[in-house]
C-alpha positions as CSV (number, residue, x, y, z in Angstrom):
1,M,0.0,0.0,0.0
2,A,2.8,2.4,0.9
3,S,4.5,1.8,-2.5
4,A,1.2,2.4,-4.3
5,R,0.8,5.7,-2.5
6,M,4.4,6.6,-3.4
7,M,3.6,5.9,-7.1
8,I,0.5,8.1,-7.0
9,R,2.7,10.9,-5.7
10,L,5.3,10.2,-8.4
11,V,2.7,10.2,-11.1
12,A,1.2,13.4,-9.8
13,A,4.7,15.0,-9.8
14,L,5.4,13.9,-13.3
15,L,2.0,15.2,-14.5
16,L,2.7,18.5,-12.8
17,S,6.1,18.9,-14.4
18,F,4.6,18.3,-17.9
19,A,1.8,20.8,-17.2
20,L,4.5,23.4,-16.5
21,L,6.3,22.5,-19.7
22,V,3.3,23.1,-21.9
23,Q,2.1,26.1,-20.0
24,P,5.4,27.9,-19.2
25,A,3.9,31.3,-18.5
26,A,1.4,30.1,-15.9
27,A,4.1,29.5,-13.2
28,Q,6.1,32.6,-13.8
29,Q,6.1,36.0,-12.2
30,I,5.6,38.9,-14.6
31,L,8.1,41.7,-14.0
32,R,6.7,45.1,-14.8
33,D,9.0,48.2,-14.9
34,A,8.5,51.4,-16.7
35,E,12.0,51.8,-18.0
36,T,12.3,48.2,-19.1
37,E,8.9,48.3,-21.0
38,A,10.0,51.5,-22.7
39,L,13.2,49.8,-23.9
40,L,11.4,46.7,-25.1
41,D,8.9,48.9,-27.0
42,S,11.7,50.8,-28.6
43,I,13.6,47.8,-29.8
44,S,10.6,45.7,-30.9
45,G,8.6,48.5,-32.6
46,P,10.5,48.6,-35.9
47,L,10.6,44.8,-36.0
48,V,6.8,44.6,-35.5
49,K,6.2,47.0,-38.3
50,A,8.6,45.1,-40.6
51,A,6.5,42.0,-39.8
52,K,3.4,44.0,-40.9
53,M,1.8,43.6,-37.5
54,E,0.0,46.3,-35.6
55,P,2.4,47.6,-32.9
56,R,-0.3,48.3,-30.4
57,N,-1.5,44.7,-30.6
58,V,2.0,43.2,-30.0
59,Q,3.5,43.1,-26.5
60,V,6.9,42.1,-25.4
61,L,6.8,41.1,-21.7
62,L,9.3,40.1,-19.1
63,I,9.1,37.2,-16.7
64,N,11.3,36.4,-13.7
65,D,13.1,33.2,-14.8
66,K,16.9,32.7,-14.8
67,E,16.8,30.4,-17.8
68,I,18.0,31.8,-21.1
69,N,14.8,31.6,-23.1
70,A,11.9,33.4,-24.8
71,F,8.6,32.1,-26.2
72,V,5.2,33.0,-27.5
73,A,2.1,31.5,-25.8
74,G,-1.2,32.8,-27.0
75,G,-2.2,36.1,-28.6
76,Q,0.5,38.4,-29.9
77,Y,2.7,38.3,-26.8
78,V,6.4,37.7,-26.7
79,W,7.7,36.5,-23.3
80,I,11.3,37.2,-22.5
81,H,13.0,35.5,-19.5
82,S,15.0,37.8,-17.2
83,G,17.8,35.3,-17.6
84,L,18.0,36.1,-21.3
85,I,18.4,39.8,-20.7
86,A,21.1,39.1,-18.1
87,A,23.0,36.8,-20.5
88,A,22.8,39.1,-23.6
89,D,25.9,41.1,-24.4
90,N,24.2,43.9,-26.3
91,V,20.8,45.1,-27.3
92,N,21.2,43.7,-30.9
93,Q,21.2,40.2,-29.5
94,V,17.9,40.8,-27.8
95,Q,16.5,42.2,-31.0
96,G,17.5,39.0,-32.8
97,V,15.5,37.0,-30.2
98,I,12.5,39.2,-30.5
99,A,12.5,39.0,-34.3
100,H,12.6,35.2,-34.1
101,E,9.7,35.0,-31.7
102,L,7.7,37.4,-33.9
103,G,8.3,34.8,-36.6
104,H,6.5,32.2,-34.5
105,I,3.5,34.6,-34.2
106,E,3.3,35.2,-37.9
107,G,3.6,31.5,-38.6
108,G,0.7,30.7,-36.2
109,H,3.0,28.4,-34.3
110,V,1.2,29.1,-31.0
111,I,-1.9,27.2,-32.2
112,T,0.0,24.3,-33.8
113,G,2.4,24.1,-30.9
114,A,-0.6,23.6,-28.6
115,E,-1.8,20.8,-30.8
116,G,1.5,19.1,-30.7
117,A,1.6,19.5,-26.9
118,K,-1.9,18.0,-26.7
119,A,-0.8,14.9,-28.7
120,A,2.3,14.5,-26.5
121,T,0.2,14.8,-23.3
122,N,-2.0,12.0,-24.4
123,I,1.0,9.6,-24.9
124,T,2.5,10.8,-21.7
125,L,-0.6,10.2,-19.6
126,L,-1.0,6.7,-21.0
127,S,2.6,5.7,-20.3
128,L,2.4,7.0,-16.8
129,V,-0.8,5.1,-16.0
130,L,0.5,1.9,-17.5
131,G,3.9,2.3,-15.8
132,A,2.3,3.0,-12.4
133,A,0.1,-0.1,-12.8
134,A,3.2,-2.2,-13.5
135,I,5.1,-0.9,-10.6
136,A,2.2,-1.3,-8.2
137,A,1.9,-4.9,-9.4
138,G,5.6,-5.5,-8.4
139,A,7.2,-5.1,-11.8
140,G,9.1,-2.0,-10.9
141,E,11.8,-2.2,-13.6
142,A,9.3,-2.9,-16.3
143,G,7.1,-0.1,-15.1
144,M,9.8,2.5,-15.2
145,G,10.7,1.2,-18.6
146,I,7.2,1.8,-19.8
147,M,7.3,5.4,-18.3
148,G,10.6,6.1,-19.9
149,A,9.5,4.9,-23.3
150,G,6.3,6.8,-23.1
151,Q,8.2,10.0,-22.2
152,Q,10.6,9.5,-25.1
153,A,7.7,8.9,-27.6
154,A,5.9,12.0,-26.3
155,M,8.9,14.2,-26.7
156,G,9.6,12.8,-30.1
157,K,6.0,13.5,-31.1
158,Y,6.1,17.1,-29.8
159,L,9.7,18.0,-30.9
160,A,9.1,16.6,-34.4
161,F,6.3,19.1,-34.5
162,S,8.5,22.1,-33.6
163,R,11.7,21.7,-35.5
164,T,10.3,23.0,-38.8
165,Q,8.6,25.8,-36.9
166,E,11.9,26.9,-35.4
167,S,13.7,27.0,-38.8
168,S,10.7,29.0,-40.3
169,A,10.9,31.5,-37.4
170,D,14.6,31.9,-37.9
171,L,14.1,33.0,-41.5
172,A,11.1,35.1,-40.7
173,G,13.1,36.9,-38.0
174,A,15.9,37.5,-40.5
175,R,13.4,39.1,-42.8
176,Y,12.1,41.4,-40.1
177,L,15.6,42.5,-39.0
178,S,16.4,43.3,-42.6
179,G,13.1,45.3,-43.0
180,A,13.9,47.3,-39.9
181,G,17.5,48.0,-41.0
182,V,18.9,46.1,-38.0
183,S,22.0,43.9,-38.3
184,G,21.7,40.2,-37.9
185,K,25.1,40.0,-36.1
186,G,23.4,40.0,-32.7
187,S,21.2,37.1,-33.7
188,L,24.3,35.0,-34.8
189,E,26.2,36.0,-31.6
190,F,23.3,34.8,-29.5
191,F,23.1,31.5,-31.3
192,K,26.8,31.0,-30.8
193,K,26.3,31.7,-27.1
194,L,23.7,28.9,-27.0
195,Q,26.1,26.7,-29.0
196,N,28.8,27.2,-26.4
197,Q,26.3,26.0,-23.8
198,E,25.6,22.9,-25.9
199,Y,29.3,22.1,-25.9
200,R,29.5,22.4,-22.2
201,L,26.6,20.1,-21.8
202,A,28.1,17.6,-24.2
203,I,25.1,17.6,-26.5
204,P,26.1,15.9,-29.8
205,Q,26.3,18.4,-32.6
206,D,25.4,15.8,-35.3
207,D,22.2,14.6,-33.8
208,S,19.3,17.0,-34.1
209,Y,16.5,14.5,-33.4
210,G,14.7,14.8,-30.1
211,R,15.5,18.4,-29.5
212,T,13.2,21.4,-29.1
213,H,15.1,23.4,-31.7
214,P,17.4,22.6,-34.6
215,L,21.0,22.6,-33.4
216,S,22.5,26.0,-33.0
217,G,25.3,25.1,-35.4
218,E,22.8,24.2,-38.1
219,R,21.0,27.5,-37.6
220,I,24.1,29.5,-37.6
221,A,25.2,28.0,-40.9
222,V,21.9,28.9,-42.6
223,L,21.5,32.3,-41.1
224,T,25.1,33.4,-41.7
225,D,24.6,33.2,-45.4
226,V,21.3,35.1,-45.2
227,Y,22.6,37.9,-42.8
228,E,25.9,38.5,-44.5
229,K,24.2,39.4,-47.8
230,D,21.9,41.9,-46.1
231,P,22.6,45.6,-46.5
232,A,22.3,46.1,-42.7
233,W,25.0,43.5,-41.9
234,K,27.7,46.1,-41.1
235,K,25.4,48.6,-39.5
236,P,26.6,49.3,-36.0
237,V,24.4,48.9,-32.9
238,D,22.4,52.1,-32.1
239,P,24.5,53.7,-29.3
240,V,21.4,55.3,-27.7
241,L,19.6,51.9,-27.4
242,E,22.8,50.2,-26.2
243,K,23.1,52.7,-23.4
244,K,19.5,52.1,-22.4
245,F,20.0,48.4,-22.6
246,E,23.1,48.5,-20.3
247,R,21.0,50.4,-17.7
248,V,18.1,48.0,-17.9
249,K,20.3,44.9,-17.7
250,A,22.0,46.3,-14.6
251,K,18.9,47.2,-12.8
252,L,17.3,43.8,-13.7
253,I,20.3,41.9,-12.3
254,G,20.2,44.1,-9.2
255,F,16.5,43.3,-8.8
256,V,16.4,39.6,-9.4
257,S,19.8,38.4,-8.4
258,D,21.2,37.6,-5.0
259,P,22.7,40.9,-3.6
260,A,26.0,39.2,-3.0
261,Q,26.2,38.1,-6.6
262,T,25.2,41.6,-7.8
263,L,28.0,43.2,-5.8
264,R,30.5,40.7,-7.3
265,T,29.3,41.5,-10.8
266,Y,29.2,45.2,-10.2
267,P,31.9,45.8,-7.5
268,E,32.4,49.2,-5.7
269,T,35.4,49.9,-8.0
270,D,33.0,50.1,-11.0
271,Q,31.7,53.7,-11.0
272,S,29.7,53.5,-14.1
273,L,26.0,54.4,-14.2
274,P,24.8,50.8,-14.7
275,A,27.0,49.7,-11.8
276,H,25.5,52.3,-9.4
277,Y,22.0,51.2,-10.7
278,A,22.6,47.6,-9.9
279,R,24.2,48.2,-6.5
280,A,21.3,50.5,-5.5
281,Y,18.9,47.6,-6.0
282,A,21.2,45.2,-4.2
283,W,21.6,47.4,-1.2
284,H,17.8,48.1,-1.1
285,K,17.1,44.3,-1.3
286,S,19.5,43.8,1.6
287,A,17.7,46.4,3.8
288,Y,20.5,49.0,3.7
289,P,18.5,52.0,2.6
290,E,21.3,54.6,3.2
291,K,23.7,52.7,1.0
292,A,21.0,52.3,-1.6
293,L,20.2,56.1,-1.4
294,S,24.0,56.8,-1.7
295,E,24.1,54.9,-5.0
296,V,20.9,56.7,-6.2
297,G,22.6,60.0,-5.3
298,A,25.5,59.1,-7.6
299,L,22.9,58.4,-10.4
300,L,21.1,61.7,-9.9
301,A,24.4,63.6,-9.6
302,A,25.1,62.5,-13.2
303,E,21.5,62.9,-14.5
304,P,19.4,65.0,-12.0
305,H,16.2,64.9,-14.0
306,D,16.2,61.3,-15.1
307,P,12.6,60.0,-14.2
308,Y,13.7,56.5,-13.6
309,F,16.5,57.5,-11.2
310,L,13.9,59.7,-9.4
311,E,11.5,56.8,-9.4
312,L,14.1,54.6,-7.7
313,K,14.8,57.2,-5.0
314,G,11.1,57.4,-4.3
315,Q,10.8,53.6,-4.2
316,V,13.7,53.2,-1.7
317,L,12.3,55.9,0.6
318,L,8.7,54.6,0.4
319,E,9.7,51.0,1.0
320,S,12.0,52.1,3.9
321,G,9.1,53.6,5.8
322,R,9.5,57.2,4.7
323,P,6.5,57.8,2.4
324,A,6.4,61.6,3.0
325,E,9.9,62.0,1.7
326,A,9.2,59.8,-1.3
327,I,6.4,62.1,-2.6
328,A,8.6,64.9,-4.0
329,P,11.0,62.7,-6.2
330,L,8.0,60.6,-7.3
331,R,6.1,63.7,-8.4
332,D,9.1,64.7,-10.4
333,A,9.4,61.2,-11.9
334,V,5.8,61.2,-12.9
335,A,6.1,64.6,-14.6
336,G,9.4,63.7,-16.3
337,S,8.0,60.5,-17.7
338,N,4.8,62.0,-19.2
339,N,2.7,60.5,-16.4
340,Q,3.9,57.0,-16.9
341,P,1.2,54.8,-15.3
342,L,3.5,52.4,-13.3
343,I,5.4,55.4,-11.8
344,A,2.1,57.2,-11.1
345,V,0.9,54.2,-9.2
346,L,4.0,54.3,-7.0
347,L,3.3,58.0,-6.3
348,G,-0.3,57.1,-5.4
349,H,0.9,54.4,-3.0
350,A,3.2,56.9,-1.3
351,L,0.5,59.5,-0.9
352,I,-1.8,56.9,0.7
353,A,1.0,55.5,2.9
354,T,1.4,58.8,4.6
355,E,-2.0,58.2,6.2
356,D,-2.7,61.9,5.8
357,S,-6.2,62.5,4.5
358,A,-5.0,65.7,2.9
359,N,-3.1,63.6,0.3
360,F,-6.1,61.3,-0.6
361,A,-7.6,63.6,-3.3
362,E,-4.3,63.8,-5.1
363,A,-3.8,60.0,-4.7
364,E,-7.3,59.4,-6.3
365,K,-6.5,61.7,-9.2
366,V,-3.1,60.1,-9.9
367,L,-4.5,56.6,-9.6
368,R,-7.5,57.2,-11.8
369,N,-5.3,58.6,-14.5
370,A,-3.0,55.6,-14.2
371,V,-5.7,53.0,-14.6
372,A,-7.2,54.9,-17.5
373,R,-3.9,54.5,-19.3
374,D,-3.0,51.0,-18.1
375,R,-5.9,48.9,-16.7
376,E,-3.8,45.7,-16.4
377,N,-2.3,46.6,-13.0
378,P,-4.0,44.8,-10.0
379,F,-2.0,46.8,-7.5
380,A,-3.2,50.1,-9.0
381,W,-6.8,48.9,-8.5
382,Y,-6.1,47.9,-5.0
383,Q,-4.7,51.3,-4.1
384,L,-7.6,53.0,-5.7
385,G,-10.0,50.9,-3.7
386,V,-8.2,51.9,-0.5
387,V,-8.7,55.6,-1.4
388,Y,-12.4,55.1,-2.0
389,E,-12.8,53.2,1.2
390,Q,-11.0,55.8,3.2
391,R,-13.4,58.5,2.0
392,G,-16.5,56.3,2.5
393,D,-17.2,55.7,-1.2
394,I,-18.0,52.0,-0.7
395,P,-19.6,51.3,-4.2
396,H,-16.5,52.5,-6.0
397,A,-14.3,50.7,-3.6
398,A,-16.2,47.5,-4.4
399,L,-15.8,48.2,-8.2
400,A,-12.1,48.7,-7.9
401,T,-11.9,45.5,-5.9
402,A,-13.9,43.7,-8.6
403,E,-11.5,44.9,-11.2
404,R,-8.5,43.6,-9.2
405,Y,-10.0,40.2,-8.6
406,S,-11.2,39.8,-12.2
407,M,-7.7,40.5,-13.4
408,Q,-6.3,38.0,-11.0
409,G,-8.7,35.3,-12.1
410,Q,-10.5,35.1,-8.7
411,N,-13.9,34.9,-10.2
412,E,-16.0,34.3,-7.1
413,M,-14.5,37.3,-5.3
414,A,-14.9,39.4,-8.5
415,L,-18.5,38.4,-8.8
416,R,-19.2,39.2,-5.2
417,S,-17.5,42.6,-5.4
418,A,-19.1,43.5,-8.7
419,D,-22.6,42.7,-7.4
420,A,-21.9,44.8,-4.3
421,A,-20.8,47.7,-6.5
422,M,-24.0,47.5,-8.6
423,Q,-26.1,47.8,-5.4
424,G,-24.7,51.2,-4.7
425,L,-24.0,52.7,-8.1
426,K,-26.6,54.5,-10.2
427,E,-28.1,52.1,-12.7
428,G,-27.1,52.8,-16.3
429,T,-24.0,54.8,-15.5
430,T,-20.6,53.9,-17.0
431,D,-19.4,52.5,-13.7
432,W,-22.6,50.5,-13.1
433,L,-22.3,49.0,-16.6
434,R,-18.6,48.1,-16.0
435,A,-19.6,46.3,-12.7
436,Q,-22.3,44.5,-14.6
437,D,-19.8,43.4,-17.3
438,I,-17.5,42.0,-14.6
439,S,-20.4,40.3,-12.9
440,M,-21.5,38.6,-16.1
441,V,-18.0,37.5,-17.1
442,S,-17.2,36.2,-13.6
443,R,-20.5,34.3,-13.3
444,A,-19.9,32.7,-16.7
445,A,-16.4,31.6,-15.8
446,I,-17.6,30.1,-12.5
447,E,-20.3,28.1,-14.3
448,S,-17.8,26.9,-16.9
449,Q,-15.4,25.7,-14.2
450,G,-18.3,23.9,-12.5
451,K,-19.2,22.1,-15.7
452,K,-15.5,21.0,-16.2
453,R,-15.4,19.6,-12.6
454,R,-18.6,17.6,-13.3
């Protein structure tokens, strides 16, 4: 009986691991940062236009994952791992990756990739069930053999589905880089970086079967011929974009890495702006606010009106328990960034955190403007709900809460809050209609989930 229970846990663990494989975005933390999103928009915009896609419909998003990877997974979204940004040597390499992923979107590979994963899942489930049965019956070695064979068959089925897609995306990406007047050198450099990893892992270079992508060496050979003939081949990296990339890379490393590692990568002897940026985050994460503020001071001494440096100063002060001091730099950051929504939300948070009712009117104005420009921010809705509740506007507090829960997929809480908002709002108004929409969508989602469970 004990061995049977152990096998059930093993099967569950294997099923979970495959679920994470076919739904990579579900288990990741989305990283949102105003400066990073501005950079990603700048470097992807020309590529999106070259691909004849509508820029406002394509989003390049960052997730917190140390692996060097990028993927598309539904809609016109390109997901970049933080590990890829940290590993890239220059902005041109990241552009090469984005161009490749846009090729997947144009090719409709998200849909066909899902079909391939479904086929692989069916084989995997069958092999796990048969293997578990064999082990439970006492044939442990045979059972593990069944599982292993099933896993190999599943991966072969799925990977055979994706190799052609990868090659197609490579060539499409090369076309977009050419159309945007961007050199393909970065794309080749990044593939060579991946090739070096293959050598370290002792992956055979002459065996491309059973891999998620064609071998980097094969891809390099094909793309080198394409890129070297392109007029943009010798075009240098845009120095403005490269400077922005070095800043974003440094702050990202400071934010996601262990502080000790950040300080080794960017030692005190390095007095460049990116190094100050990275160390500011490292000291802030380590709960040394004065050291963090000293690094921010060095940044502002070089560029006093930079909105992102001002934002960081306000963030350090706010998260160190000094919200009143954070307001001034955050106001300047909002003004200097053309009311960038993510920065505005931080200002609203600081105004509320003072617990001074005199700041609530400004907080409401700032937060309402922020959600009008970027509705996909649960924390902004939470802060707006706090403001409404503080001033006794319970219906609008409930509506803000419904927006937040709806965005987070908590349908029962969203339904409850939306219905509460409708009770207090004037019927037929814009806010009442929005609450009604959330109520209807949430109820439908709950009913759908109930049918699936049955």
